[in-house]
Biotite code that builds the C-alpha atoms (Angstrom):
import biotite.structure as struc

atoms = struc.array([
    struc.Atom([106.344, 123.953, 71.383], chain_id="A", res_id=1, res_name="MET", atom_name="CA", element="C"),
    struc.Atom([105.602, 125.932, 74.476], chain_id="A", res_id=2, res_name="GLN", atom_name="CA", element="C"),
    struc.Atom([103.596, 123.629, 76.658], chain_id="A", res_id=3, res_name="GLY", atom_name="CA", element="C"),
    struc.Atom([105.976, 120.695, 76.717], chain_id="A", res_id=4, res_name="ILE", atom_name="CA", element="C"),
    struc.Atom([109.144, 123.406, 77.552], chain_id="A", res_id=5, res_name="ASP", atom_name="CA", element="C"),
    struc.Atom([106.862, 124.157, 80.320], chain_id="A", res_id=6, res_name="ARG", atom_name="CA", element="C"),
    struc.Atom([106.145, 120.800, 81.286], chain_id="A", res_id=7, res_name="LEU", atom_name="CA", element="C"),
    struc.Atom([109.703, 120.237, 81.254], chain_id="A", res_id=8, res_name="ILE", atom_name="CA", element="C"),
    struc.Atom([110.847, 123.006, 83.366], chain_id="A", res_id=9, res_name="THR", atom_name="CA", element="C"),
    struc.Atom([107.969, 122.399, 85.741], chain_id="A", res_id=10, res_name="THR", atom_name="CA", element="C"),
    struc.Atom([109.415, 118.571, 85.938], chain_id="A", res_id=11, res_name="THR", atom_name="CA", element="C"),
    struc.Atom([112.672, 119.678, 86.520], chain_id="A", res_id=12, res_name="ALA", atom_name="CA", element="C"),
    struc.Atom([111.990, 122.401, 89.181], chain_id="A", res_id=13, res_name="LYS", atom_name="CA", element="C"),
    struc.Atom([109.730, 119.002, 90.864], chain_id="A", res_id=14, res_name="LEU", atom_name="CA", element="C"),
    struc.Atom([113.120, 117.711, 90.943], chain_id="A", res_id=15, res_name="ARG", atom_name="CA", element="C"),
    struc.Atom([115.593, 120.318, 91.842], chain_id="A", res_id=16, res_name="ALA", atom_name="CA", element="C"),
    struc.Atom([117.005, 120.456, 95.223], chain_id="A", res_id=17, res_name="PRO", atom_name="CA", element="C"),
    struc.Atom([114.660, 122.954, 96.529], chain_id="A", res_id=18, res_name="ASP", atom_name="CA", element="C"),
    struc.Atom([111.468, 121.031, 94.540], chain_id="A", res_id=19, res_name="GLY", atom_name="CA", element="C"),
    struc.Atom([109.115, 118.617, 96.155], chain_id="A", res_id=20, res_name="CYS", atom_name="CA", element="C"),
    struc.Atom([110.578, 115.746, 98.278], chain_id="A", res_id=21, res_name="PRO", atom_name="CA", element="C"),
    struc.Atom([108.101, 112.983, 96.495], chain_id="A", res_id=22, res_name="TRP", atom_name="CA", element="C"),
    struc.Atom([109.165, 113.916, 93.099], chain_id="A", res_id=23, res_name="ASP", atom_name="CA", element="C"),
    struc.Atom([113.403, 113.725, 94.479], chain_id="A", res_id=24, res_name="ARG", atom_name="CA", element="C"),
    struc.Atom([112.590, 110.272, 96.303], chain_id="A", res_id=25, res_name="GLU", atom_name="CA", element="C"),
    struc.Atom([111.487, 109.013, 92.695], chain_id="A", res_id=26, res_name="GLN", atom_name="CA", element="C"),
    struc.Atom([113.477, 106.434, 90.845], chain_id="A", res_id=27, res_name="THR", atom_name="CA", element="C"),
    struc.Atom([112.884, 104.788, 87.474], chain_id="A", res_id=28, res_name="HIS", atom_name="CA", element="C"),
    struc.Atom([111.640, 101.926, 89.637], chain_id="A", res_id=29, res_name="ARG", atom_name="CA", element="C"),
    struc.Atom([109.649, 102.899, 92.171], chain_id="A", res_id=30, res_name="SER", atom_name="CA", element="C"),
    struc.Atom([106.683, 104.522, 89.734], chain_id="A", res_id=31, res_name="ILE", atom_name="CA", element="C"),
    struc.Atom([106.811, 101.655, 87.356], chain_id="A", res_id=32, res_name="CYS", atom_name="CA", element="C"),
    struc.Atom([103.235, 100.811, 89.144], chain_id="A", res_id=33, res_name="ASP", atom_name="CA", element="C"),
    struc.Atom([101.730, 104.046, 88.778], chain_id="A", res_id=34, res_name="ALA", atom_name="CA", element="C"),
    struc.Atom([103.214, 104.539, 85.195], chain_id="A", res_id=35, res_name="LEU", atom_name="CA", element="C"),
    struc.Atom([101.186, 101.236, 84.600], chain_id="A", res_id=36, res_name="VAL", atom_name="CA", element="C"),
    struc.Atom([98.048, 102.734, 85.930], chain_id="A", res_id=37, res_name="GLU", atom_name="CA", element="C"),
    struc.Atom([97.904, 106.068, 84.232], chain_id="A", res_id=38, res_name="GLU", atom_name="CA", element="C"),
    struc.Atom([98.075, 103.816, 80.780], chain_id="A", res_id=39, res_name="VAL", atom_name="CA", element="C"),
    struc.Atom([95.082, 101.496, 81.354], chain_id="A", res_id=40, res_name="ALA", atom_name="CA", element="C"),
    struc.Atom([93.548, 105.401, 82.574], chain_id="A", res_id=41, res_name="GLU", atom_name="CA", element="C"),
    struc.Atom([93.883, 106.529, 79.098], chain_id="A", res_id=42, res_name="VAL", atom_name="CA", element="C"),
    struc.Atom([92.742, 102.916, 77.797], chain_id="A", res_id=43, res_name="LEU", atom_name="CA", element="C"),
    struc.Atom([90.030, 103.892, 80.125], chain_id="A", res_id=44, res_name="GLN", atom_name="CA", element="C"),
    struc.Atom([88.525, 107.166, 78.803], chain_id="A", res_id=45, res_name="ALA", atom_name="CA", element="C"),
    struc.Atom([89.394, 105.446, 74.963], chain_id="A", res_id=46, res_name="ILE", atom_name="CA", element="C"),
    struc.Atom([86.633, 102.835, 76.302], chain_id="A", res_id=47, res_name="ASP", atom_name="CA", element="C"),
    struc.Atom([84.133, 105.849, 77.568], chain_id="A", res_id=48, res_name="ASN", atom_name="CA", element="C"),
    struc.Atom([84.577, 107.973, 74.935], chain_id="A", res_id=49, res_name="ASP", atom_name="CA", element="C"),
    struc.Atom([85.560, 110.460, 77.763], chain_id="A", res_id=50, res_name="ASP", atom_name="CA", element="C"),
    struc.Atom([87.532, 112.860, 75.369], chain_id="A", res_id=51, res_name="VAL", atom_name="CA", element="C"),
    struc.Atom([87.930, 115.905, 77.881], chain_id="A", res_id=52, res_name="PRO", atom_name="CA", element="C"),
    struc.Atom([89.671, 112.684, 80.283], chain_id="A", res_id=53, res_name="ASN", atom_name="CA", element="C"),
    struc.Atom([91.202, 111.641, 77.100], chain_id="A", res_id=54, res_name="LEU", atom_name="CA", element="C"),
    struc.Atom([92.815, 115.066, 77.587], chain_id="A", res_id=55, res_name="ARG", atom_name="CA", element="C"),
    struc.Atom([93.823, 114.767, 80.820], chain_id="A", res_id=56, res_name="GLU", atom_name="CA", element="C"),
    struc.Atom([95.251, 111.105, 81.142], chain_id="A", res_id=57, res_name="GLU", atom_name="CA", element="C"),
    struc.Atom([97.246, 111.728, 78.114], chain_id="A", res_id=58, res_name="LEU", atom_name="CA", element="C"),
    struc.Atom([98.654, 114.867, 80.320], chain_id="A", res_id=59, res_name="GLY", atom_name="CA", element="C"),
    struc.Atom([99.413, 112.432, 82.950], chain_id="A", res_id=60, res_name="ASP", atom_name="CA", element="C"),
    struc.Atom([101.231, 109.723, 80.976], chain_id="A", res_id=61, res_name="LEU", atom_name="CA", element="C"),
    struc.Atom([103.196, 112.525, 79.440], chain_id="A", res_id=62, res_name="LEU", atom_name="CA", element="C"),
    struc.Atom([104.200, 113.506, 82.438], chain_id="A", res_id=63, res_name="PHE", atom_name="CA", element="C"),
    struc.Atom([105.843, 110.127, 83.094], chain_id="A", res_id=64, res_name="HIS", atom_name="CA", element="C"),
    struc.Atom([107.728, 110.138, 79.922], chain_id="A", res_id=65, res_name="VAL", atom_name="CA", element="C"),
    struc.Atom([109.060, 113.620, 80.612], chain_id="A", res_id=66, res_name="VAL", atom_name="CA", element="C"),
    struc.Atom([109.585, 112.519, 84.512], chain_id="A", res_id=67, res_name="LEU", atom_name="CA", element="C"),
    struc.Atom([111.617, 109.364, 83.504], chain_id="A", res_id=68, res_name="HIS", atom_name="CA", element="C"),
    struc.Atom([113.642, 112.177, 81.147], chain_id="A", res_id=69, res_name="SER", atom_name="CA", element="C"),
    struc.Atom([114.489, 114.040, 83.430], chain_id="A", res_id=70, res_name="GLN", atom_name="CA", element="C"),
    struc.Atom([116.062, 111.282, 86.088], chain_id="A", res_id=71, res_name="MET", atom_name="CA", element="C"),
    struc.Atom([117.996, 110.179, 83.235], chain_id="A", res_id=72, res_name="ALA", atom_name="CA", element="C"),
    struc.Atom([119.021, 113.764, 82.129], chain_id="A", res_id=73, res_name="ALA", atom_name="CA", element="C"),
    struc.Atom([120.476, 114.395, 85.891], chain_id="A", res_id=74, res_name="GLU", atom_name="CA", element="C"),
    struc.Atom([122.440, 111.069, 85.518], chain_id="A", res_id=75, res_name="ALA", atom_name="CA", element="C"),
    struc.Atom([123.787, 112.143, 82.021], chain_id="A", res_id=76, res_name="GLY", atom_name="CA", element="C"),
    struc.Atom([122.447, 109.500, 79.884], chain_id="A", res_id=77, res_name="GLN", atom_name="CA", element="C"),
    struc.Atom([120.375, 111.109, 77.999], chain_id="A", res_id=78, res_name="PHE", atom_name="CA", element="C"),
    struc.Atom([116.889, 113.754, 77.978], chain_id="A", res_id=79, res_name="ASN", atom_name="CA", element="C"),
    struc.Atom([113.672, 114.302, 76.920], chain_id="A", res_id=80, res_name="PHE", atom_name="CA", element="C"),
    struc.Atom([114.828, 115.399, 73.383], chain_id="A", res_id=81, res_name="ASN", atom_name="CA", element="C"),
    struc.Atom([116.883, 112.916, 72.752], chain_id="A", res_id=82, res_name="ASP", atom_name="CA", element="C"),
    struc.Atom([113.830, 110.581, 73.247], chain_id="A", res_id=83, res_name="VAL", atom_name="CA", element="C"),
    struc.Atom([111.328, 112.805, 70.690], chain_id="A", res_id=84, res_name="ALA", atom_name="CA", element="C"),
    struc.Atom([114.373, 112.822, 68.078], chain_id="A", res_id=85, res_name="ASN", atom_name="CA", element="C"),
    struc.Atom([115.346, 108.944, 68.738], chain_id="A", res_id=86, res_name="GLU", atom_name="CA", element="C"),
    struc.Atom([111.253, 108.519, 67.932], chain_id="A", res_id=87, res_name="VAL", atom_name="CA", element="C"),
    struc.Atom([110.798, 110.726, 65.138], chain_id="A", res_id=88, res_name="THR", atom_name="CA", element="C"),
    struc.Atom([113.935, 109.231, 63.613], chain_id="A", res_id=89, res_name="GLU", atom_name="CA", element="C"),
    struc.Atom([112.780, 105.812, 64.027], chain_id="A", res_id=90, res_name="LYS", atom_name="CA", element="C"),
    struc.Atom([108.568, 106.977, 62.712], chain_id="A", res_id=91, res_name="MET", atom_name="CA", element="C"),
    struc.Atom([110.685, 107.986, 59.619], chain_id="A", res_id=92, res_name="VAL", atom_name="CA", element="C"),
    struc.Atom([112.956, 105.467, 59.038], chain_id="A", res_id=93, res_name="ARG", atom_name="CA", element="C"),
    struc.Atom([109.744, 102.760, 59.184], chain_id="A", res_id=94, res_name="ARG", atom_name="CA", element="C"),
    struc.Atom([107.884, 105.084, 56.752], chain_id="A", res_id=95, res_name="HIS", atom_name="CA", element="C"),
    struc.Atom([109.832, 105.035, 53.552], chain_id="A", res_id=96, res_name="PRO", atom_name="CA", element="C"),
    struc.Atom([106.735, 104.914, 51.628], chain_id="A", res_id=97, res_name="HIS", atom_name="CA", element="C"),
    struc.Atom([105.738, 108.285, 53.364], chain_id="A", res_id=98, res_name="VAL", atom_name="CA", element="C"),
    struc.Atom([109.081, 110.232, 54.089], chain_id="A", res_id=99, res_name="PHE", atom_name="CA", element="C"),
    struc.Atom([111.469, 108.514, 51.685], chain_id="A", res_id=100, res_name="GLY", atom_name="CA", element="C"),
    struc.Atom([111.841, 107.176, 47.631], chain_id="A", res_id=101, res_name="ASP", atom_name="CA", element="C"),
    struc.Atom([109.761, 103.999, 48.598], chain_id="A", res_id=102, res_name="GLY", atom_name="CA", element="C"),
    struc.Atom([107.316, 103.264, 46.890], chain_id="A", res_id=103, res_name="HIS", atom_name="CA", element="C"),
    struc.Atom([103.670, 103.840, 47.522], chain_id="A", res_id=104, res_name="LYS", atom_name="CA", element="C"),
    struc.Atom([102.147, 101.076, 49.842], chain_id="A", res_id=105, res_name="LEU", atom_name="CA", element="C"),
    struc.Atom([98.470, 100.436, 48.969], chain_id="A", res_id=106, res_name="GLY", atom_name="CA", element="C"),
    struc.Atom([96.814, 99.128, 52.588], chain_id="A", res_id=107, res_name="ASP", atom_name="CA", element="C"),
    struc.Atom([97.769, 98.746, 55.806], chain_id="A", res_id=108, res_name="SER", atom_name="CA", element="C"),
    struc.Atom([98.508, 94.559, 55.889], chain_id="A", res_id=109, res_name="ALA", atom_name="CA", element="C"),
    struc.Atom([101.579, 96.174, 53.589], chain_id="A", res_id=110, res_name="ALA", atom_name="CA", element="C"),
    struc.Atom([102.641, 99.162, 55.473], chain_id="A", res_id=111, res_name="VAL", atom_name="CA", element="C"),
    struc.Atom([102.793, 96.472, 58.877], chain_id="A", res_id=112, res_name="ILE", atom_name="CA", element="C"),
    struc.Atom([104.971, 93.868, 55.925], chain_id="A", res_id=113, res_name="GLN", atom_name="CA", element="C"),
    struc.Atom([107.733, 96.791, 55.778], chain_id="A", res_id=114, res_name="GLN", atom_name="CA", element="C"),
    struc.Atom([107.544, 97.946, 59.164], chain_id="A", res_id=115, res_name="TRP", atom_name="CA", element="C"),
    struc.Atom([108.384, 94.049, 60.285], chain_id="A", res_id=116, res_name="GLU", atom_name="CA", element="C"),
    struc.Atom([111.300, 93.928, 57.536], chain_id="A", res_id=117, res_name="GLN", atom_name="CA", element="C"),
    struc.Atom([112.577, 97.292, 58.435], chain_id="A", res_id=118, res_name="ILE", atom_name="CA", element="C"),
    struc.Atom([112.380, 96.793, 62.029], chain_id="A", res_id=119, res_name="LYS", atom_name="CA", element="C"),
    struc.Atom([114.545, 93.345, 61.473], chain_id="A", res_id=120, res_name="LEU", atom_name="CA", element="C"),
    struc.Atom([116.921, 94.848, 59.364], chain_id="A", res_id=121, res_name="LYS", atom_name="CA", element="C"),
    struc.Atom([117.561, 97.347, 61.960], chain_id="A", res_id=122, res_name="GLU", atom_name="CA", element="C"),
    struc.Atom([118.115, 94.469, 64.573], chain_id="A", res_id=123, res_name="LYS", atom_name="CA", element="C"),
    struc.Atom([120.811, 93.366, 62.048], chain_id="A", res_id=124, res_name="GLY", atom_name="CA", element="C"),
    struc.Atom([122.769, 90.380, 63.879], chain_id="A", res_id=125, res_name="ASP", atom_name="CA", element="C"),
    struc.Atom([121.106, 91.418, 67.904], chain_id="A", res_id=126, res_name="ARG", atom_name="CA", element="C"),
    struc.Atom([121.683, 87.445, 68.976], chain_id="A", res_id=127, res_name="PRO", atom_name="CA", element="C"),
    struc.Atom([118.544, 85.397, 69.446], chain_id="A", res_id=128, res_name="ALA", atom_name="CA", element="C"),
    struc.Atom([116.480, 85.045, 72.698], chain_id="A", res_id=129, res_name="THR", atom_name="CA", element="C"),
    struc.Atom([114.639, 82.450, 73.915], chain_id="A", res_id=130, res_name="LEU", atom_name="CA", element="C"),
    struc.Atom([111.788, 84.136, 74.620], chain_id="A", res_id=131, res_name="PHE", atom_name="CA", element="C"),
    struc.Atom([109.845, 86.362, 72.107], chain_id="A", res_id=132, res_name="LYS", atom_name="CA", element="C"),
    struc.Atom([110.188, 89.951, 72.930], chain_id="A", res_id=133, res_name="ASP", atom_name="CA", element="C"),
    struc.Atom([106.852, 90.848, 74.694], chain_id="A", res_id=134, res_name="LEU", atom_name="CA", element="C"),
    struc.Atom([105.550, 94.267, 75.196], chain_id="A", res_id=135, res_name="PRO", atom_name="CA", element="C"),
    struc.Atom([104.828, 94.035, 78.955], chain_id="A", res_id=136, res_name="PRO", atom_name="CA", element="C"),
    struc.Atom([101.087, 93.794, 79.256], chain_id="A", res_id=137, res_name="ALA", atom_name="CA", element="C"),
    struc.Atom([98.868, 95.586, 81.288], chain_id="A", res_id=138, res_name="LEU", atom_name="CA", element="C"),
    struc.Atom([97.670, 93.226, 83.863], chain_id="A", res_id=139, res_name="ASN", atom_name="CA", element="C"),
    struc.Atom([95.177, 92.875, 86.807], chain_id="A", res_id=140, res_name="SER", atom_name="CA", element="C"),
    struc.Atom([97.447, 92.369, 89.561], chain_id="A", res_id=141, res_name="ILE", atom_name="CA", element="C"),
    struc.Atom([97.097, 95.783, 90.039], chain_id="A", res_id=142, res_name="LEU", atom_name="CA", element="C"),
    struc.Atom([93.398, 96.330, 89.522], chain_id="A", res_id=143, res_name="LEU", atom_name="CA", element="C"),
    struc.Atom([93.139, 93.200, 92.509], chain_id="A", res_id=144, res_name="ALA", atom_name="CA", element="C"),
    struc.Atom([95.947, 95.311, 94.293], chain_id="A", res_id=145, res_name="ARG", atom_name="CA", element="C"),
    struc.Atom([94.434, 98.250, 94.668], chain_id="A", res_id=146, res_name="ASP", atom_name="CA", element="C"),
    struc.Atom([90.686, 96.993, 95.018], chain_id="A", res_id=147, res_name="VAL", atom_name="CA", element="C"),
    struc.Atom([91.468, 94.693, 97.932], chain_id="A", res_id=148, res_name="TRP", atom_name="CA", element="C"),
    struc.Atom([93.263, 97.946, 99.667], chain_id="A", res_id=149, res_name="LYS", atom_name="CA", element="C"),
    struc.Atom([90.170, 99.510, 99.376], chain_id="A", res_id=150, res_name="GLN", atom_name="CA", element="C"),
    struc.Atom([88.605, 96.831, 100.651], chain_id="A", res_id=151, res_name="ILE", atom_name="CA", element="C"),
    struc.Atom([90.748, 96.558, 104.061], chain_id="A", res_id=152, res_name="HIS", atom_name="CA", element="C"),
    struc.Atom([90.931, 100.154, 104.190], chain_id="A", res_id=153, res_name="LYS", atom_name="CA", element="C"),
    struc.Atom([87.311, 100.859, 104.463], chain_id="A", res_id=154, res_name="LYS", atom_name="CA", element="C"),
    struc.Atom([86.216, 97.597, 105.831], chain_id="A", res_id=155, res_name="ASN", atom_name="CA", element="C"),
    struc.Atom([83.969, 96.762, 102.905], chain_id="A", res_id=156, res_name="LEU", atom_name="CA", element="C"),
    struc.Atom([82.412, 93.630, 103.069], chain_id="A", res_id=157, res_name="ASP", atom_name="CA", element="C"),
    struc.Atom([82.536, 90.785, 100.509], chain_id="A", res_id=158, res_name="THR", atom_name="CA", element="C"),
    struc.Atom([80.416, 88.084, 101.288], chain_id="A", res_id=159, res_name="GLY", atom_name="CA", element="C"),
    struc.Atom([81.525, 84.671, 101.397], chain_id="A", res_id=160, res_name="THR", atom_name="CA", element="C"),
    struc.Atom([83.716, 86.087, 98.089], chain_id="A", res_id=161, res_name="LEU", atom_name="CA", element="C"),
    struc.Atom([87.132, 86.458, 100.251], chain_id="A", res_id=162, res_name="VAL", atom_name="CA", element="C"),
    struc.Atom([88.461, 84.946, 102.614], chain_id="A", res_id=163, res_name="ASP", atom_name="CA", element="C"),
    struc.Atom([89.701, 87.269, 104.791], chain_id="A", res_id=164, res_name="ARG", atom_name="CA", element="C"),
    struc.Atom([91.196, 84.013, 107.402], chain_id="A", res_id=165, res_name="LYS", atom_name="CA", element="C"),
    struc.Atom([93.088, 82.958, 104.526], chain_id="A", res_id=166, res_name="ASN", atom_name="CA", element="C"),
    struc.Atom([94.467, 86.173, 103.188], chain_id="A", res_id=167, res_name="ILE", atom_name="CA", element="C"),
    struc.Atom([95.604, 86.860, 107.252], chain_id="A", res_id=168, res_name="GLU", atom_name="CA", element="C"),
    struc.Atom([97.408, 83.106, 106.824], chain_id="A", res_id=169, res_name="SER", atom_name="CA", element="C"),
    struc.Atom([99.150, 83.611, 103.919], chain_id="A", res_id=170, res_name="ASN", atom_name="CA", element="C"),
    struc.Atom([100.111, 86.806, 104.803], chain_id="A", res_id=171, res_name="GLN", atom_name="CA", element="C"),
    struc.Atom([102.043, 85.330, 108.177], chain_id="A", res_id=172, res_name="GLU", atom_name="CA", element="C"),
    struc.Atom([104.066, 83.134, 106.307], chain_id="A", res_id=173, res_name="GLN", atom_name="CA", element="C"),
    struc.Atom([104.766, 85.235, 103.061], chain_id="A", res_id=174, res_name="LEU", atom_name="CA", element="C"),
    struc.Atom([108.122, 86.483, 101.913], chain_id="A", res_id=175, res_name="SER", atom_name="CA", element="C"),
    struc.Atom([108.790, 87.974, 98.463], chain_id="A", res_id=176, res_name="GLU", atom_name="CA", element="C"),
    struc.Atom([110.369, 84.742, 97.364], chain_id="A", res_id=177, res_name="ALA", atom_name="CA", element="C"),
    struc.Atom([107.853, 82.880, 98.118], chain_id="A", res_id=178, res_name="ALA", atom_name="CA", element="C"),
    struc.Atom([105.055, 85.412, 96.865], chain_id="A", res_id=179, res_name="ALA", atom_name="CA", element="C"),
    struc.Atom([106.666, 85.167, 93.640], chain_id="A", res_id=180, res_name="GLY", atom_name="CA", element="C"),
    struc.Atom([106.791, 80.994, 93.769], chain_id="A", res_id=181, res_name="LYS", atom_name="CA", element="C"),
    struc.Atom([102.875, 80.750, 94.536], chain_id="A", res_id=182, res_name="LYS", atom_name="CA", element="C"),
    struc.Atom([101.371, 82.869, 91.643], chain_id="A", res_id=183, res_name="LEU", atom_name="CA", element="C"),
    struc.Atom([104.109, 81.359, 89.035], chain_id="A", res_id=184, res_name="PHE", atom_name="CA", element="C"),
    struc.Atom([102.878, 77.931, 90.193], chain_id="A", res_id=185, res_name="GLU", atom_name="CA", element="C"),
    struc.Atom([99.436, 79.091, 90.460], chain_id="A", res_id=186, res_name="LEU", atom_name="CA", element="C"),
    struc.Atom([99.859, 80.922, 86.508], chain_id="A", res_id=187, res_name="ILE", atom_name="CA", element="C"),
    struc.Atom([101.163, 77.662, 85.323], chain_id="A", res_id=188, res_name="ALA", atom_name="CA", element="C"),
    struc.Atom([98.186, 75.603, 86.456], chain_id="A", res_id=189, res_name="ALA", atom_name="CA", element="C"),
    struc.Atom([96.133, 77.779, 84.875], chain_id="A", res_id=190, res_name="CYS", atom_name="CA", element="C"),
    struc.Atom([98.001, 77.279, 81.556], chain_id="A", res_id=191, res_name="ARG", atom_name="CA", element="C"),
    struc.Atom([97.716, 73.643, 81.687], chain_id="A", res_id=192, res_name="ASN", atom_name="CA", element="C"),
    struc.Atom([94.102, 74.461, 82.398], chain_id="A", res_id=193, res_name="ALA", atom_name="CA", element="C"),
    struc.Atom([93.316, 76.221, 79.922], chain_id="A", res_id=194, res_name="GLY", atom_name="CA", element="C"),
    struc.Atom([92.586, 78.952, 81.539], chain_id="A", res_id=195, res_name="ILE", atom_name="CA", element="C"),
    struc.Atom([93.522, 82.848, 81.172], chain_id="A", res_id=196, res_name="ASP", atom_name="CA", element="C"),
    struc.Atom([94.330, 83.629, 84.577], chain_id="A", res_id=197, res_name="PRO", atom_name="CA", element="C"),
    struc.Atom([94.603, 87.284, 83.522], chain_id="A", res_id=198, res_name="ASP", atom_name="CA", element="C"),
    struc.Atom([91.129, 87.462, 83.014], chain_id="A", res_id=199, res_name="SER", atom_name="CA", element="C"),
    struc.Atom([89.809, 85.393, 85.678], chain_id="A", res_id=200, res_name="ALA", atom_name="CA", element="C"),
    struc.Atom([91.495, 87.592, 87.996], chain_id="A", res_id=201, res_name="LEU", atom_name="CA", element="C"),
    struc.Atom([90.192, 90.434, 86.296], chain_id="A", res_id=202, res_name="ARG", atom_name="CA", element="C"),
    struc.Atom([87.012, 89.038, 86.229], chain_id="A", res_id=203, res_name="ARG", atom_name="CA", element="C"),
    struc.Atom([87.458, 87.713, 90.206], chain_id="A", res_id=204, res_name="PHE", atom_name="CA", element="C"),
    struc.Atom([87.857, 91.240, 91.079], chain_id="A", res_id=205, res_name="THR", atom_name="CA", element="C"),
    struc.Atom([84.871, 92.858, 89.295], chain_id="A", res_id=206, res_name="GLN", atom_name="CA", element="C"),
    struc.Atom([83.156, 90.368, 91.544], chain_id="A", res_id=207, res_name="ASN", atom_name="CA", element="C"),
    struc.Atom([84.314, 91.425, 94.324], chain_id="A", res_id=208, res_name="VAL", atom_name="CA", element="C"),
    struc.Atom([83.595, 95.449, 93.563], chain_id="A", res_id=209, res_name="LYS", atom_name="CA", element="C"),
    struc.Atom([80.124, 94.300, 92.469], chain_id="A", res_id=210, res_name="ASP", atom_name="CA", element="C"),
    struc.Atom([79.940, 92.491, 95.690], chain_id="A", res_id=211, res_name="VAL", atom_name="CA", element="C"),
    struc.Atom([81.394, 95.187, 97.786], chain_id="A", res_id=212, res_name="ALA", atom_name="CA", element="C"),
    struc.Atom([79.486, 97.850, 96.249], chain_id="A", res_id=213, res_name="GLU", atom_name="CA", element="C"),
    struc.Atom([76.016, 96.202, 96.921], chain_id="A", res_id=214, res_name="LYS", atom_name="CA", element="C"),
    struc.Atom([76.641, 95.871, 100.765], chain_id="A", res_id=215, res_name="HIS", atom_name="CA", element="C"),
    struc.Atom([77.695, 99.202, 101.210], chain_id="A", res_id=216, res_name="HIS", atom_name="CA", element="C"),
    struc.Atom([74.354, 100.368, 99.513], chain_id="A", res_id=217, res_name="ALA", atom_name="CA", element="C"),
    struc.Atom([72.270, 98.431, 102.202], chain_id="A", res_id=218, res_name="LYS", atom_name="CA", element="C"),
])
């Protein structure tokens, strides 16, 4: 375990009083966007069958796990060892057909069914929630934000696809609450119209990228 021990020590040093000012300033919330971006980069490496890049991106993702664990350790909540032990115990507990006396399962469908049964049993009498517990999905909002950041920074030409005057007009009267309201209502309208807003934004953003790159190449 020399590698992980070295990473834990390195991360603690970055967060130390004499460490890196940027790392010391970070909180669980402040690096959420970066965590999402790292997951997206892992997925991109997998999609591209890029094994060397996958190794690098998995390292970046692991750093985030260690960094969050270091923050929690500083607050006296838990440390990386607690995280590792908890997920190991969960894997052992939910695979009795491998680690316990449970009977062998013949296929993955049976494994999934057993997993869900064990998961429900673990939850016990936890009160039901109004909405199903869903994992936070990677979305296209960060992609659109970063694409626009580059377009704005480098003054790239997007043709008639992007109405810059409209962006400036919205920007002048926009607050966080107003932005949330506009986004929510637009997403709700997409749902009613049978449109997947995530796919719509991702595809439009890709179109904007393509146009900007085409104009820039001229």
